[in-house]
N, C-alpha and C positions, 0 to 999 in steps of 0.2 A: 625324480622321486624313485627310490629303489624298490625292489620287489617286496621287501618286508613292509615298507610303508604303504604300498598299494594294497597289500593284504589286510593291513589294519584298517585302511579306509573302507574296504568292502565289509569287513566285520563290523565297522562302526555303524553302518546302516542297519545291519541286523541287530546291533546292540540297542539302537533306539527303540525298535519294536520289542526287544526282550525287556527293556526297562519298563515299558508300559505293562507287559505281562506280569512282571515281578510285582508291580504295585497293585494291580487290580485283578489278577487271576486270569483264567482262560475263557471267561464269558464276555470279554470285551469285544464288542461288535466292530467289524470293519465295513462301515457303510459305503455304498457305492452310489453313483448317479446323483440325482437331485437331493436325496436325503443326506448324503455326505456334504454337499454344498450348503444345504439348509443348516446342518449341525455346525459347520464352520462359522457361518455368519451369525447364527444364534449365539455362539460362544463369544464372537467379537462384540456383539451388542451387549451381552451380559457383562463382559469385562469393561467395556466403554461406559456403561451405565454406572458401574461402581466407581470408576475413576471420576466421572462427572459429579456424582452425588457427594463423594468424599472430598472433592477439591473445589467444586464450584457452587453447587446448589444442594445443601443438606436438606433432608426430609425427616419426618417423624421416625424415631427409631423403630417403632412397631412396624410401620410400613416397610422401612428399609430392610429389616431383618426377615420379615415374612416374605418379602419379594425375593430376597437372597435364597431362602429355603425353597420357595415355590419354583422359581425359574432354574435354580441349581438342580432341583429334583427332576425337572423336565429334561435337562441335559443328561442327568444320570440314567433316566429311563430310556433315553435314546442310545446311550453308550453301552449299557450293561444288559446282557441277556438274562433270561429267567433261570437258566441252569448252567453250571460250570461245564466246560468242554464243548459247548455249542456256540460257535462263532458265526452267527448269522450276519448277513449283509444288508438286511432290511429291518425296519422297526415294525413289529406286528401290531395288530389292531388293539390288543389289550394294553400294550404299553402306551399307545396313543391315548387311550382312555385314562390311564394313570396320569399321564402328562396333563390332560385336560382337567382332571380332578384336582391336581395340585395347584394349577393356576386358578381354578375356581375358588379354592380356599383363600388364596391371596385376594381375589376380587371381593369375596365376602368380607374379609377384614377391612379392605379399603372402603367399602360402602358403609360398614357398620362400626367404623373406628371409634367414633365419639361414644357410642354406647358400650363398646367392649372395654374402654378405658376404665369404666366404673363397675361393670358387672362380671368381668372375667374371673372365674374361680369362686365367685360369691353367689350370684343370682343369675346363672346362665339360662338362656332361652333354649328351646328345643333345637333350633338350627345351630346355636353355639356348640351344643353337644355333638351334633352330626358332623360339623366341620372339624371339631377336635378329634373325633374318632377317625374320620377319613384321613386327616392330615397326619396323625400319629401312625396309623397303619401304613401309609405310603412311606414315611420315613423309616419305619422298621424294615419294610420290604427292600427299600433301596440300600439300607445298611447291610442287609443279608447278602444282596447281590455283590456289593462292592467290597465288603470286609469279612464276609463269612457269617456263620451262625452264632459265634460266641457273643458278640455285642447284643444282637436282638434278643437272645435267650436271657442274658443278664437283665436287660431292660424289662422284658416281660415278667420275670420273677419279681422285680421291684414293683411293677404295676399290679401284679396279683396281690402283693402284700397290702396294698391299699384296701382290698376287699375282704381278705381272709383274716384280718387282724382280730376279730372277735373270737376266732377259733385257735389263735396262737397261744402258746404257754408263756408264763413268766413275763419277763421284760419285753417280749415281743408282742404282747397283747395290746390292742387298741380297739376303739369302738367301731372302727370302719369308716370309710369315706364314701359318700354317695357317688355313683358312676358319673352323673352329670357334672358335679363339682370337680371330680378327678380329671376328666379329659378337657374341660374348659380351662382348668388351671394349668395342665400340662401344655396345652397349645396356646400359650400366652407368653408374656415377657418374663414370667417367673419360671417357665419351663423350657420348651423348645427354643424360644427366641431370647433366652437368657445370655449369660456371659460367654458360653462357648460359641454361639452363633454370632455374638458381637465380635469376638476375636476373628472368626472365620470371615465375616463380611468386611472387616476394616483392615486387618493386618495380613492374614494368610493369603487372601486373594491377590494382594499387592505383591507379596514375595513370590507367589506362584507365577504371576505375570512376569516378574523380573527374571525368575529362573527359566521360564519358557523362552523368553527373549534370548538369554545367554545360550541355551541349548540350540535354538534355531539358528543362531549366528555362529555355530560350530565352536563355541568356546570350550565345551566339554571335550571335543576331539583334540583341541589344542592342548588342554591340560594333560591328556593321556600321552600325546606325542612329546610334550615337554618333560614329563616324568621319565619316559623311555630315554630321552636324550641325556638327562642328568644322571639317572641311576641304573640304566639298563646294562652298562658294562661293569658295574661293581659286582663283587662277589654276592651270589644269591640275588642277582640283579632284578629279575621279574618280581620277586617278593617285595623288594624295596620299591619297585615301581607301583605295586599294589598299594603300599602305604601312602606314597606321595600322591598318586592319582586319586585315591579315595579321599584324602584330605582336601585336595583341590576341587573334586567333584562335590564333596560335601558342602562346600561353600555356596553352591548354586542349586542343589536339590534337597539337602537336609534329610535324606532318608538312607537307611542302611540297605534295604532291598534294592533301591534304585542304584546305589553305588555298586553293589555286587553285579547287577545286570549290565551296567555300563562299563565297568573296568574289568570284571572277572572274565568277560569274553576274551580279553587279550592276555591277562596275566596268568590265569590258571593253566592254560595249555603250555605257556612258556615256562612256568614254574616246574611243571612235570618234565619239560624238555631238558632242563638243567639238572634234574636229579631229585626233585621233591616228590614224595609219595602223593598220590591223589588226595588222600585224607588230609595231609599236611597243607597242600596247596589250597584246598577248600577252606580249611581252618584259618589259614593266614589271611585269605581274602575276606572271610567273614569278620575276623577280628579287626582288620583294617577298615572295612566298610562300616562297621558299627559306629565308629567314631564320627562318621559323616553327619549324624543327627545331632551332634553337640558342637559342630564346627560353625562358628559365625561366618557370614551374617545370616544365612538362611538355615536356622536350626529347626528341629522338629516342632510339630504343632504344640507340643507341651510347653515350649518356651513362651509362645504367645498367650496361652491360657495362664501361665504363671504370671506374666506381666499384667494381665487383666485382673486376676484375683488379688495379687499382692499390691497392685498400684505402682510397682517399680517400673520406670521407663524401660522400654525394650532395648534402647541403646545401652543402658547400664547393665542389663543382662548379657548383652553381647560382649561388653568389655570384661565382665566377670567370667564369662565362659572361655575367653581367649586362652588364658594360661592353662586351665585344665585340659582343654582340647589339644593344645600344643604338647603338653606333657604326655597325654595319652598316645599321640602318634609317635613321639620320640621314644616312649617305652616300647611300643610295638616294633619300631625300626631297629632299636638296639638289640632286642631279643632275636629278631630275624638275622641281624649281622652276626651275633654270637653263634646261632645255629648254623649259618653258612660257613663260619670259620671252623666250627667243630667238624662239619661234614666235608670240608675242603671243596666247597662249591665254587664255581666260576660264574661270571656274568655272561651276557649274550655277546656274540661277535659284533664288532662294530658295524658290519654290513646289515645286521638285523635291527639297528637302532637308527632313528631319524637323525639327520644332521642339522645343526643349528643354522647352517647356510651352505651354499655351494662352495666347498673348500677349494681354494686355489693352491698353487704350489707354495705360496708364501704363508699359508694359514697355519697357525700353531694351536688351533683349538683341539679339544679332546675328542672331536668326532673322527679324527683321522686315525 
C-alpha cells in the first residue's frame, strides 16, 4: 500500500466520525464505559426486535409503532445532548427521566390498548391526555436535538392553530378543538403513529441496518478507493472522483450530508491541489453528493413515505429513480470534464491513486 492510500485510510477513520457529525450536529454524545456498552446492546436488541416482528411474529400495529417510537426515543435521548457544542460522555439524570417517560407511554398503551382503540381522539380519559401531552413533548424535544429548531417550531405552530381557530380571520377560522381531544388524537394511529412512523418502523430501519452493515464492512472505503483508481488520473480527476464516489456512497447511505462528510474529506483537498478554487471544490462536492439521496437502492426517507402514501411498491420507485439518478450524475460529470478541459487541468499522479492490484512487470493495467 502506497503512502497516499495509507493517508486515505487514516482520513477514512476520521470521515466516519465526520459523517455522524454532519448528520446529527455537534451534540452527539460519545459515551464511554458501561453506558456505551449498554447503548450498543440496546441498539442491537432494538434492531433485532424489528427484524423478528417484521419477519417472524407480527404484532398489533399500534403496539409495534408505539414501541418503535418509545424505544427509538430512548436511544435518541442517550445519543443526543441538550445543547449543541456540548459533547458529553455520560447520560445525565434528566435524560434518563425522559427515557423512562417515553417507555412509560408505551407501557400505558400496551396495558390500555383495547380501550384506546375505541376512545382515542373521541372520548379520552385524563390519563390518555397526560400520556399524549408527555409523548408529544418528548418527540418535539428529541426532534429539536437531532434536527434543529425548524421542525419543532413548525409543528408547534400547527398545534397552536388547533386552539386559536376562533380568533383567526377568514378561511382560517374554526371553532377550536379541545385540548384533551387534540393530544389524544395526535398521540394515536391518526397522528404520531400514522404513515410516517409506519414507514420508519417497517422500511427505513431495514435499509439503515443494511447501510450500517455495508459501512461497517468497509464497503464505503472500497467505493472511494475504486473511484480514485478509475477516475483519479483523468483531467480534473479529484472532481470526477467526487462524482463517482458520491454516486456509490449514495447507494448505501441515501443522504447528501453523509456523502459530503464521507467523500469530501478526500476529494476537496485534492481538488484544490490540482487547481480548483476552494469555492469551486466545495460546490462540486455538494452538487455531486446531493444526488446521493436519489440514488437507488437506499434513497432518502421521502421515497419510503412516497411509497406508503401512493401505494406504489418501493421496488417500482427504485426502478423509476434509476434513470434520473444516472442522468444527474452524468450531467455533473460532463460539466466537470468541460470545466477541467477549459482550465487545462490534470489528474493526480499515478502514485497518489490506489492500484487495482500489485502490478507485475507483465501487467498492462492503467495503474502503471
